[in-house]
C-alpha positions as a Markdown table, in Angstrom:
| # | Residue | x | y | z |
|---|---|---|---|---|
| 1 | Met | -27.7 | 23.0 | -10.0 |
| 2 | Leu | -30.0 | 20.4 | -8.5 |
| 3 | Gly | -29.5 | 21.7 | -4.7 |
| 4 | Thr | -25.7 | 20.8 | -5.3 |
| 5 | Glu | -24.6 | 24.3 | -3.9 |
| 6 | Ile | -22.1 | 24.3 | -1.0 |
| 7 | Val | -23.5 | 25.4 | 2.2 |
| 8 | Lys | -21.2 | 24.4 | 4.8 |
| 9 | Ile | -18.0 | 22.4 | 5.2 |
| 10 | Thr | -16.7 | 21.0 | 9.0 |
| 11 | Ala | -13.4 | 19.7 | 9.3 |
| 12 | Thr | -12.0 | 17.0 | 12.0 |
| 13 | Glu | -8.7 | 15.8 | 13.2 |
| 14 | Ile | -8.6 | 12.3 | 13.5 |
| 15 | Leu | -6.1 | 9.7 | 13.5 |
| 16 | Asp | -4.8 | 7.5 | 10.4 |
| 17 | Ser | -3.5 | 3.7 | 11.0 |
| 18 | Arg | 0.0 | 4.9 | 12.2 |
| 19 | Ser | -1.5 | 7.2 | 15.1 |
| 20 | Lys | -1.2 | 10.4 | 13.0 |
| 21 | Pro | -3.1 | 13.1 | 12.9 |
| 22 | Thr | -5.1 | 13.4 | 9.7 |
| 23 | Ile | -8.3 | 15.2 | 8.4 |
| 24 | Leu | -12.2 | 14.3 | 8.1 |
| 25 | Cys | -13.7 | 16.3 | 6.3 |
| 26 | Lys | -17.8 | 16.7 | 5.8 |
| 27 | Thr | -19.6 | 18.8 | 2.7 |
| 28 | Glu | -22.9 | 19.4 | 2.8 |
| 29 | Leu | -25.2 | 20.8 | 0.1 |
| 30 | Ala | -27.8 | 22.7 | -0.7 |
| 31 | Asn | -30.4 | 20.0 | -0.9 |
| 32 | Gly | -29.5 | 18.0 | 2.1 |
| 33 | Ala | -26.7 | 15.8 | 0.4 |
| 34 | Phe | -23.5 | 15.7 | 2.3 |
| 35 | Gly | -20.1 | 13.5 | 1.6 |
| 36 | Lys | -17.2 | 12.8 | 3.9 |
| 37 | Ala | -13.7 | 12.1 | 3.5 |
| 38 | Ser | -10.5 | 11.4 | 4.9 |
| 39 | Val | -6.9 | 11.6 | 3.5 |
| 40 | Pro | -4.2 | 9.5 | 4.7 |
| 41 | Cys | -0.4 | 10.2 | 4.7 |
| 42 | Gly | 2.4 | 8.3 | 3.5 |
| 43 | Ala | 6.1 | 7.3 | 5.0 |
| 44 | Ser | 8.0 | 6.7 | 1.8 |
| 45 | Arg | 7.4 | 9.9 | -0.5 |
| 46 | Gly | 8.8 | 11.4 | -3.7 |
| 47 | Lys | 10.3 | 15.3 | -3.3 |
| 48 | Asn | 8.0 | 16.1 | -5.7 |
| 49 | Glu | 5.2 | 15.6 | -4.3 |
| 50 | Ala | 2.3 | 18.1 | -3.4 |
| 51 | Lys | 3.1 | 19.5 | 0.3 |
| 52 | Glu | 1.0 | 18.4 | 3.4 |
| 53 | Lys | 0.3 | 20.7 | 5.9 |
| 54 | Arg | 0.7 | 20.6 | 9.6 |
| 55 | Asp | 0.4 | 22.8 | 12.8 |
| 56 | Glu | 3.7 | 22.3 | 13.5 |
| 57 | Glu | 3.0 | 22.9 | 17.5 |
| 58 | Glu | 3.7 | 20.8 | 20.5 |
| 59 | Arg | 0.8 | 19.0 | 20.5 |
| 60 | Tyr | 1.5 | 15.6 | 18.6 |
| 61 | Ser | 5.3 | 16.2 | 18.2 |
| 62 | Gly | 4.0 | 19.1 | 15.7 |
| 63 | Leu | 2.2 | 16.4 | 13.5 |
| 64 | Gly | -1.3 | 18.1 | 14.1 |
| 65 | Val | -4.0 | 19.4 | 12.0 |
| 66 | Lys | -6.2 | 21.4 | 14.4 |
| 67 | Asn | -5.1 | 24.5 | 13.1 |
| 68 | Val | -5.5 | 22.8 | 9.4 |
| 69 | Cys | -9.1 | 22.0 | 10.1 |
| 70 | Arg | -10.0 | 25.2 | 11.0 |
| 71 | Arg | -8.3 | 27.1 | 8.1 |
| 72 | Ile | -10.5 | 24.7 | 5.6 |
| 73 | Glu | -13.8 | 25.5 | 8.0 |
| 74 | Thr | -13.1 | 29.1 | 7.5 |
| 75 | Glu | -10.6 | 30.0 | 4.7 |
| 76 | Leu | -11.2 | 27.7 | 2.4 |
| 77 | Phe | -14.8 | 27.4 | 3.0 |
| 78 | Asp | -14.9 | 30.9 | 1.7 |
| 79 | Phe | -13.3 | 29.8 | -1.7 |
| 80 | Val | -15.7 | 27.2 | -2.3 |
| 81 | Lys | -19.2 | 28.6 | -0.6 |
| 82 | Gly | -22.4 | 28.7 | -3.0 |
| 83 | Ala | -19.8 | 26.9 | -5.7 |
| 84 | Asp | -21.7 | 24.0 | -7.6 |
| 85 | Ala | -20.0 | 20.3 | -6.2 |
| 86 | Ala | -21.3 | 18.6 | -9.2 |
| 87 | Asn | -18.5 | 20.6 | -11.4 |
| 88 | Gln | -15.7 | 18.9 | -10.2 |
| 89 | Lys | -13.0 | 20.4 | -12.0 |
| 90 | Met | -14.6 | 24.1 | -11.5 |
| 91 | Leu | -14.5 | 23.5 | -7.8 |
| 92 | Asp | -10.9 | 21.9 | -7.6 |
| 93 | Gly | -10.2 | 24.8 | -9.9 |
| 94 | Leu | -11.3 | 27.2 | -7.1 |
| 95 | Leu | -9.2 | 25.0 | -4.7 |
| 96 | Leu | -5.9 | 25.6 | -6.8 |
| 97 | Ser | -6.8 | 29.3 | -6.8 |
| 98 | Ala | -7.3 | 29.4 | -3.0 |
| 99 | Asp | -3.9 | 28.1 | -2.5 |
| 100 | Gly | -1.6 | 30.2 | -5.2 |
| 101 | Lys | 1.0 | 27.7 | -4.9 |
| 102 | Ser | 2.1 | 25.0 | -7.7 |
| 103 | Asp | 3.3 | 22.6 | -4.6 |
| 104 | Lys | 0.3 | 23.2 | -2.8 |
| 105 | Ser | 2.2 | 24.2 | 0.4 |
| 106 | Asn | -0.3 | 27.3 | 1.5 |
| 107 | Phe | -3.4 | 25.2 | 2.7 |
| 108 | Gly | -1.5 | 21.9 | 1.9 |
| 109 | Ala | -2.5 | 19.0 | -0.4 |
| 110 | Asn | -4.0 | 16.9 | 2.7 |
| 111 | Ala | -6.7 | 19.9 | 3.4 |
| 112 | Met | -7.7 | 20.2 | -0.3 |
| 113 | Leu | -7.4 | 16.5 | -1.4 |
| 114 | Ala | -10.3 | 16.6 | 2.1 |
| 115 | Val | -12.0 | 19.0 | 0.4 |
| 116 | Ser | -12.5 | 18.0 | -3.1 |
| 117 | Leu | -13.0 | 14.2 | -2.5 |
| 118 | Ser | -15.9 | 15.0 | 0.1 |
| 119 | Cys | -17.6 | 17.1 | -2.4 |
| 120 | Ala | -17.3 | 14.7 | -5.1 |
| 121 | Arg | -19.0 | 11.9 | -2.5 |
| 122 | Ala | -21.7 | 14.9 | -1.7 |
| 123 | Ala | -22.0 | 15.4 | -5.3 |
| 124 | Ala | -22.8 | 11.5 | -5.7 |
| 125 | Ser | -25.2 | 11.3 | -3.1 |
| 126 | Ala | -27.3 | 14.3 | -4.5 |
| 127 | Tyr | -27.8 | 12.5 | -7.5 |
| 128 | Lys | -28.2 | 9.2 | -6.1 |
| 129 | Leu | -25.2 | 7.2 | -7.8 |
| 130 | Pro | -22.4 | 4.9 | -6.3 |
| 131 | Leu | -19.6 | 7.1 | -6.2 |
| 132 | Tyr | -17.9 | 4.4 | -8.9 |
| 133 | Arg | -20.4 | 5.6 | -11.3 |
| 134 | Tyr | -20.4 | 9.0 | -10.9 |
| 135 | Ile | -16.8 | 9.6 | -11.6 |
| 136 | Gly | -16.8 | 6.9 | -14.2 |
| 137 | Gly | -20.2 | 7.6 | -15.8 |
| 138 | Ile | -21.2 | 4.1 | -17.6 |
| 139 | Tyr | -17.8 | 2.8 | -18.5 |
| 140 | Gly | -16.8 | 2.2 | -15.3 |
| 141 | Met | -17.2 | -1.4 | -14.9 |
| 142 | Tyr | -13.5 | -3.4 | -15.1 |
| 143 | Met | -12.4 | -5.0 | -11.3 |
| 144 | Pro | -8.9 | -4.1 | -10.3 |
| 145 | Ile | -6.2 | -6.9 | -10.0 |
| 146 | Pro | -5.2 | -6.8 | -6.1 |
| 147 | Met | -1.6 | -6.4 | -5.9 |
| 148 | Met | -1.9 | -7.8 | -2.3 |
| 149 | Asn | 1.2 | -6.5 | -0.2 |
| 150 | Val | 2.2 | -9.6 | 2.0 |
| 151 | Leu | 5.5 | -8.9 | 3.3 |
| 152 | Asn | 6.9 | -5.8 | 4.2 |
| 153 | Gly | 10.4 | -4.2 | 4.8 |
| 154 | Gly | 11.8 | -0.5 | 4.2 |
| 155 | Ala | 10.0 | 2.3 | 5.5 |
| 156 | His | 7.2 | 0.5 | 6.1 |
| 157 | Ala | 8.8 | -2.2 | 9.0 |
| 158 | Gly | 11.4 | -2.3 | 11.5 |
| 159 | Asn | 12.6 | -5.6 | 10.1 |
| 160 | Asn | 16.1 | -6.3 | 8.3 |
| 161 | Ile | 14.9 | -6.2 | 4.6 |
| 162 | Asp | 15.4 | -3.4 | 2.3 |
| 163 | Ile | 12.6 | -3.7 | -0.1 |
| 164 | Gln | 9.5 | -2.1 | 0.8 |
| 165 | Glu | 7.0 | -4.3 | -0.4 |
| 166 | Phe | 6.5 | -8.0 | -1.8 |
| 167 | Met | 3.1 | -8.5 | -3.3 |
| 168 | Ile | 1.5 | -11.6 | -4.7 |
| 169 | Val | -0.7 | -10.9 | -8.1 |
| 170 | Pro | -3.8 | -13.3 | -8.9 |
| 171 | Val | -3.7 | -13.6 | -12.9 |
| 172 | Arg | -5.5 | -16.7 | -12.8 |
| 173 | Pro | -9.1 | -16.2 | -11.6 |
| 174 | Glu | -12.1 | -14.9 | -13.8 |
| 175 | Ser | -13.3 | -12.3 | -11.0 |
| 176 | Tyr | -12.0 | -9.8 | -8.2 |
| 177 | Gly | -13.5 | -11.5 | -5.7 |
| 178 | Glu | -11.8 | -14.8 | -6.7 |
| 179 | Gly | -8.5 | -13.0 | -6.4 |
| 180 | Val | -9.3 | -11.9 | -3.3 |
| 181 | Arg | -9.9 | -15.3 | -1.9 |
| 182 | Met | -6.8 | -16.5 | -3.6 |
| 183 | Cys | -4.8 | -13.6 | -2.0 |
| 184 | Ala | -6.3 | -14.3 | 1.4 |
| 185 | Glu | -5.6 | -18.1 | 1.3 |
| 186 | Ile | -1.7 | -17.5 | 0.4 |
| 187 | Tyr | -1.4 | -14.4 | 3.3 |
| 188 | Ala | -2.6 | -17.2 | 5.4 |
| 189 | Val | -0.5 | -20.1 | 4.3 |
| 190 | Leu | 2.9 | -17.4 | 4.3 |
| 191 | Lys | 1.9 | -16.8 | 8.1 |
| 192 | Ser | 2.0 | -20.6 | 9.3 |
| 193 | Ser | 5.0 | -20.9 | 7.1 |
| 194 | Leu | 7.1 | -18.2 | 8.7 |
| 195 | Lys | 6.2 | -19.4 | 12.3 |
| 196 | Lys | 7.1 | -23.1 | 11.5 |
| 197 | Ser | 10.4 | -21.1 | 10.8 |
| 198 | Gly | 10.8 | -19.7 | 13.6 |
| 199 | Leu | 10.3 | -16.1 | 12.5 |
| 200 | Phe | 8.5 | -13.1 | 13.4 |
| 201 | Val | 4.9 | -12.6 | 12.3 |
| 202 | Gly | 4.2 | -9.6 | 13.6 |
| 203 | Ile | 3.3 | -6.9 | 10.6 |
| 204 | Gly | 4.3 | -3.9 | 9.3 |
| 205 | Asp | 2.4 | -0.3 | 8.5 |
| 206 | Glu | 0.3 | -2.0 | 5.5 |
| 207 | Gly | -0.4 | -5.3 | 7.2 |
| 208 | Gly | 2.0 | -7.5 | 5.6 |
| 209 | Phe | 4.3 | -9.7 | 7.8 |
| 210 | Ala | 7.8 | -7.9 | 8.8 |
| 211 | Pro | 10.3 | -10.9 | 9.6 |
| 212 | Asp | 13.9 | -10.7 | 9.4 |
| 213 | Leu | 15.5 | -12.7 | 6.6 |
| 214 | Asn | 18.9 | -13.7 | 5.3 |
| 215 | Ser | 18.0 | -11.9 | 2.5 |
| 216 | Asp | 15.3 | -9.5 | 0.4 |
| 217 | Glu | 15.6 | -12.7 | -2.1 |
| 218 | Asp | 14.5 | -14.7 | 0.3 |
| 219 | Ala | 11.0 | -13.2 | 1.2 |
| 220 | Ile | 10.7 | -13.7 | -3.1 |
| 221 | Lys | 11.5 | -17.8 | -2.0 |
| 222 | Tyr | 8.7 | -17.5 | 0.8 |
| 223 | Leu | 6.3 | -15.9 | -1.3 |
| 224 | Cys | 6.1 | -18.0 | -3.9 |
| 225 | Glu | 6.4 | -21.0 | -1.7 |
| 226 | Ala | 3.4 | -20.3 | 0.4 |
| 227 | Ala | 1.7 | -19.6 | -3.2 |
| 228 | Glu | 2.4 | -23.4 | -3.7 |
| 229 | Ser | 1.3 | -24.9 | -0.6 |
| 230 | Ala | -1.9 | -22.9 | -0.7 |
| 231 | Gly | -2.9 | -25.4 | -3.7 |
| 232 | Tyr | -1.8 | -22.5 | -6.5 |
| 233 | Ser | 0.8 | -22.4 | -9.5 |
| 234 | Val | 3.4 | -19.9 | -9.4 |
| 235 | Asn | 3.7 | -18.1 | -12.8 |
| 236 | Lys | 0.3 | -19.7 | -13.8 |
| 237 | Asp | -2.0 | -18.4 | -11.5 |
| 238 | Val | -0.1 | -16.5 | -9.1 |
| 239 | Lys | 2.8 | -13.9 | -10.2 |
| 240 | Ile | 5.4 | -11.5 | -8.1 |
| 241 | Ala | 5.5 | -7.6 | -7.8 |
| 242 | Leu | 7.7 | -5.5 | -5.8 |
| 243 | Asp | 7.7 | -1.7 | -4.7 |
| 244 | Val | 11.4 | -1.4 | -3.9 |
| 245 | Ala | 11.4 | 2.6 | -3.1 |
| 246 | Ala | 15.1 | 2.6 | -4.4 |
| 247 | Ser | 14.6 | 6.5 | -4.2 |
| 248 | Glu | 15.3 | 6.1 | -0.2 |
| 249 | Trp | 18.8 | 4.4 | -1.2 |
| 250 | Tyr | 19.8 | 7.1 | -3.9 |
| 251 | Lys | 22.8 | 9.1 | -2.8 |
| 252 | Asp | 25.8 | 10.7 | -4.6 |
| 253 | Gly | 24.9 | 8.2 | -7.7 |
| 254 | Asn | 25.1 | 5.2 | -6.0 |
| 255 | Tyr | 22.1 | 3.2 | -3.6 |
| 256 | His | 23.0 | 2.6 | 0.2 |
| 257 | Leu | 21.0 | -0.2 | 1.3 |
| 258 | Pro | 20.3 | 1.1 | 5.0 |
| 259 | Lys | 19.3 | -2.5 | 6.8 |
| 260 | Lys | 22.2 | -4.2 | 4.6 |
| 261 | Asn | 24.2 | -1.6 | 5.3 |
| 262 | Lys | 25.7 | -2.5 | 1.8 |
| 263 | Thr | 26.4 | 0.3 | -1.5 |
| 264 | Val | 26.0 | -0.8 | -4.9 |
| 265 | Ser | 25.3 | 1.0 | -8.6 |
| 266 | Ser | 23.1 | 1.5 | -10.5 |
| 267 | Asp | 24.1 | -1.0 | -12.8 |
| 268 | Glu | 24.3 | -3.8 | -10.2 |
| 269 | Leu | 20.8 | -2.9 | -9.1 |
| 270 | Ile | 19.7 | -3.3 | -12.3 |
| 271 | Asp | 21.3 | -6.5 | -12.9 |
| 272 | Met | 20.3 | -8.1 | -9.7 |
| 273 | Phe | 16.3 | -6.9 | -10.9 |
| 274 | Cys | 17.3 | -8.6 | -14.4 |
| 275 | Asp | 18.4 | -12.1 | -12.0 |
| 276 | Trp | 15.3 | -12.1 | -10.0 |
| 277 | Lys | 13.4 | -12.1 | -12.6 |
| 278 | Lys | 14.7 | -15.0 | -14.4 |
| 279 | Lys | 14.2 | -16.8 | -11.3 |
| 280 | Tyr | 11.0 | -15.7 | -10.2 |
| 281 | Pro | 7.9 | -14.7 | -12.1 |
| 282 | Ile | 7.9 | -11.3 | -11.2 |
| 283 | Ile | 5.6 | -9.5 | -13.1 |
| 284 | Ser | 5.5 | -5.4 | -12.0 |
| 285 | Ile | 8.7 | -3.5 | -9.6 |
| 286 | Glu | 7.8 | -0.2 | -8.7 |
| 287 | Asp | 10.3 | 2.6 | -8.0 |
| 288 | Pro | 13.2 | 0.1 | -8.5 |
| 289 | Leu | 15.3 | 3.3 | -9.4 |
| 290 | Gly | 15.6 | 6.7 | -7.5 |
| 291 | Glu | 13.8 | 9.1 | -9.0 |
| 292 | Asp | 16.9 | 11.4 | -10.4 |
| 293 | Asp | 18.6 | 8.1 | -11.6 |
| 294 | Thr | 17.3 | 9.0 | -15.3 |
| 295 | Glu | 20.3 | 7.3 | -17.2 |
| 296 | Gly | 19.4 | 4.3 | -14.6 |
| 297 | Trp | 15.4 | 4.2 | -15.5 |
| 298 | Gln | 16.4 | 4.1 | -19.5 |
| 299 | Lys | 18.7 | 1.3 | -18.9 |
| 300 | Ile | 16.6 | -0.8 | -17.1 |
| 301 | Thr | 12.9 | 0.1 | -19.2 |
| 302 | Asn | 15.3 | -1.4 | -22.2 |
| 303 | Lys | 16.4 | -4.6 | -20.5 |
| 304 | Met | 12.8 | -5.2 | -18.6 |
| 305 | Asn | 10.4 | -4.3 | -21.1 |
| 306 | Asp | 8.9 | -7.7 | -20.5 |
| 307 | Thr | 8.2 | -6.4 | -17.2 |
| 308 | Ile | 5.4 | -3.5 | -15.7 |
| 309 | Leu | 8.3 | -0.6 | -14.6 |
| 310 | Val | 5.8 | 1.6 | -12.4 |
| 311 | Gly | 6.8 | 5.2 | -11.2 |
| 312 | Asp | 5.7 | 6.4 | -7.8 |
| 313 | Asp | 8.3 | 8.9 | -6.8 |
| 314 | Leu | 9.2 | 9.1 | -9.9 |
| 315 | Phe | 5.8 | 10.5 | -11.4 |
| 316 | Val | 3.9 | 11.6 | -7.9 |
| 317 | Thr | 0.6 | 11.7 | -9.9 |
| 318 | Asp | 1.9 | 14.2 | -11.4 |
| 319 | Ala | 0.3 | 14.6 | -15.6 |
| 320 | Arg | 2.9 | 16.7 | -16.9 |
| 321 | Arg | 6.0 | 14.4 | -15.2 |
| 322 | Ile | 4.5 | 11.5 | -16.8 |
| 323 | Thr | 5.0 | 12.9 | -20.1 |
| 324 | Val | 7.9 | 13.8 | -19.6 |
| 325 | Gly | 8.9 | 10.2 | -18.9 |
| 326 | Lys | 7.2 | 8.6 | -21.4 |
| 327 | Glu | 9.5 | 11.2 | -23.8 |
| 328 | Glu | 12.8 | 10.3 | -22.1 |
| 329 | Gly | 11.8 | 6.4 | -22.0 |
| 330 | Ile | 11.7 | 5.6 | -18.5 |
| 331 | Ala | 9.3 | 3.4 | -16.9 |
| 332 | Asn | 6.0 | 1.6 | -18.4 |
| 333 | Ala | 3.4 | 2.3 | -15.7 |
| 334 | Ala | 2.2 | 5.2 | -13.0 |
| 335 | Leu | 1.5 | 4.8 | -9.7 |
| 336 | Ile | -1.4 | 6.6 | -8.7 |
| 337 | Lys | -2.0 | 8.3 | -5.2 |
| 338 | Pro | -4.8 | 11.0 | -4.8 |
| 339 | Asn | -2.9 | 13.1 | -2.0 |
| 340 | Gln | 0.6 | 13.5 | -4.4 |
| 341 | Arg | -1.3 | 15.8 | -6.2 |
| 342 | Gly | -4.3 | 17.8 | -4.0 |
| 343 | Thr | -7.7 | 17.4 | -5.9 |
| 344 | Leu | -9.4 | 14.8 | -7.7 |
| 345 | Ser | -9.5 | 16.6 | -11.3 |
| 346 | Glu | -5.6 | 16.4 | -11.1 |
| 347 | Thr | -5.6 | 13.1 | -10.1 |
| 348 | Val | -7.9 | 12.1 | -13.0 |
| 349 | Ala | -5.8 | 14.0 | -15.5 |
| 350 | Ala | -2.5 | 12.0 | -14.5 |
| 351 | Ile | -4.5 | 8.8 | -15.2 |
| 352 | Asn | -5.5 | 10.5 | -18.5 |
| 353 | Thr | -2.1 | 11.2 | -19.2 |
| 354 | Ala | -1.1 | 7.5 | -18.6 |
| 355 | Lys | -3.6 | 5.9 | -20.7 |
| 356 | Lys | -2.7 | 8.3 | -23.6 |
| 357 | Val | 0.9 | 7.8 | -23.9 |
| 358 | Gly | 0.5 | 3.9 | -23.2 |
| 359 | Tyr | 1.6 | 3.7 | -19.7 |
| 360 | Lys | -0.6 | 1.2 | -17.5 |
| 361 | Thr | -2.1 | 2.7 | -14.0 |
| 362 | Ile | -2.2 | 1.7 | -10.2 |
| 363 | Ile | -4.1 | 3.1 | -8.0 |
| 364 | Ser | -2.7 | 3.3 | -4.6 |
| 365 | His | -3.0 | 3.6 | -0.8 |
| 366 | Arg | -0.5 | 5.0 | 1.5 |
| 367 | Ser | 1.4 | 3.9 | 4.4 |
| 368 | Gly | -0.4 | 5.6 | 6.9 |
| 369 | Glu | -3.9 | 4.8 | 5.9 |
| 370 | Thr | -8.1 | 5.7 | 7.0 |
| 371 | Glu | -11.0 | 3.1 | 6.8 |
| 372 | Asp | -12.0 | 5.6 | 3.7 |
| 373 | Thr | -12.3 | 3.8 | 0.5 |
| 374 | Phe | -12.5 | 6.7 | -2.0 |
| 375 | Ile | -9.8 | 4.7 | -4.0 |
| 376 | Ala | -11.6 | 1.5 | -4.1 |
| 377 | Asp | -14.3 | 3.5 | -6.3 |
| 378 | Leu | -11.7 | 5.7 | -8.1 |
| 379 | Ala | -10.1 | 2.1 | -9.6 |
| 380 | Val | -13.5 | 0.7 | -11.1 |
| 381 | Ala | -14.5 | 4.6 | -12.0 |
| 382 | Val | -11.2 | 4.9 | -14.1 |
| 383 | Asn | -10.7 | 1.4 | -15.3 |
| 384 | Ser | -7.6 | 1.4 | -13.8 |
| 385 | Gly | -7.0 | -2.5 | -14.0 |
| 386 | Gln | -4.7 | -2.9 | -10.8 |
| 387 | Ile | -4.7 | -1.6 | -7.4 |
| 388 | Lys | -2.4 | -1.6 | -4.6 |
| 389 | Thr | -3.9 | -1.3 | -1.0 |
| 390 | Gly | -1.9 | -3.5 | 1.6 |
| 391 | Ser | -2.7 | -6.8 | 2.8 |
| 392 | Ala | -5.3 | -9.0 | 4.0 |
| 393 | Ser | -5.3 | -7.7 | 7.7 |
| 394 | Arg | -6.1 | -4.2 | 8.9 |
| 395 | Ser | -9.2 | -2.6 | 8.6 |
| 396 | Asp | -7.7 | -0.2 | 7.0 |
| 397 | Arg | -6.5 | -2.1 | 3.9 |
| 398 | Val | -9.3 | -4.8 | 3.9 |
| 399 | Ala | -11.9 | -2.0 | 3.8 |
| 400 | Lys | -10.8 | -1.1 | 0.6 |
| 401 | Tyr | -10.9 | -5.0 | -0.7 |
| 402 | Asn | -14.5 | -5.3 | 0.8 |
| 403 | Gln | -15.7 | -2.0 | -0.7 |
| 404 | Leu | -14.5 | -3.7 | -4.0 |
| 405 | Leu | -16.4 | -6.8 | -3.1 |
| 406 | Arg | -20.0 | -4.9 | -2.8 |
| 407 | Ile | -19.0 | -3.0 | -6.2 |
| 408 | Glu | -18.7 | -6.5 | -7.9 |
| 409 | Gln | -21.4 | -7.6 | -6.6 |
| 410 | Lys | -23.7 | -4.3 | -7.5 |
| 411 | Leu | -22.4 | -4.9 | -11.3 |
| 412 | Gly | -23.2 | -8.3 | -11.4 |
| 413 | Ser | -22.7 | -9.7 | -14.7 |
| 414 | Ala | -21.2 | -6.1 | -16.0 |
| 415 | Ala | -18.2 | -6.7 | -14.0 |
| 416 | Lys | -15.2 | -7.1 | -15.9 |
| 417 | Tyr | -11.6 | -8.8 | -14.6 |
| 418 | Leu | -9.2 | -9.1 | -17.2 |
| 419 | Gly | -6.7 | -10.9 | -15.0 |
| 420 | Ile | -3.4 | -11.5 | -16.9 |
| 421 | Lys | -5.0 | -9.7 | -20.0 |
| 422 | Ala | -4.2 | -6.1 | -17.3 |
| 423 | Phe | -0.6 | -6.3 | -18.0 |
| 424 | Asn | -1.2 | -6.4 | -22.0 |
| 425 | Gly | 1.1 | -9.6 | -22.8 |
| 426 | Val | 3.6 | -9.1 | -19.7 |
| 427 | Arg | 5.1 | -12.4 | -19.4 |
């Protein structure tokens, strides 16, 4: 070891982007290097996600994490004190042994992830390497396509739209920076268009606009019109991606759309997506069906095999669940959220498993975010090809986009941007 033994861990209760408490962790090494990491929290969660730990006291309506931070500094630290921060797999193994429960309900995935990521950052600092290079080695060079969430609904906004995210995907540019610029320009035009229509231009949890509309389909129309008005060709330059978050609607074998007060069957929902696919350049749909609707997932995977069908609640960044999904013939892509597992090693294992079975991977933020940019480096390190990290507003979202701009500049001519090729010929 080159002085990379863990000598001190401190944890602080901070606020996330929704004013809810979360954890900031600092790990110090014997050679003086240190690393910090903060963890996010989701509003829409899969039932198989690893468990968070909260204080369950009067402060912050039970959501405080002061006691969790104290346990990090004492109990968790006792398990990893003197361990080599540069041996991520071994370190994360110690964290898993310390918790002892498959759902991370002892210390909580939030506590474990804060330690796991801060140790990775500390080790990268010790080796004087950028985080993406430390994690990915010399092979991390592909800049992800930004899947920018420009209009919010569902659990992420207080409007009348049931679908959670409407995203623009720049497939034509030859660089990440050009893709971000395109998205930001469309976002600005969308704001003007909504204002001209007399619609609300306040934003939801992830920075997208949150107007009341006549229908969810109208949101897609507004995105297409904004892209064209910004000077881009819909389909050729820009495609559309959706995060439906349909698990939120699934009950007793049907889908109950809460904001429209409407109930539809799995087949009706699939037919709606197929119809939209014919009319609009939709390239990706996340959680189009509930996590327990295996038969529905099989149907939509067969019917829409020319579309990226992303499992979020379905897979919850779990390598085992991704393997089962492939065996059952459901989905063709996995969303990756580190806090759904609790350690960096488990997150990377899920990514590697997805790639092994032929699934695409999309690195993702959560609705309750911090200014931490870890997922930006992770996306480049593992060559994920795609990233979801909100809109072109709110510093917690823009911080990730800006970190990727810095990485692209650092990589220089070595940086790769696949554009439409990242989707492997999907139309």
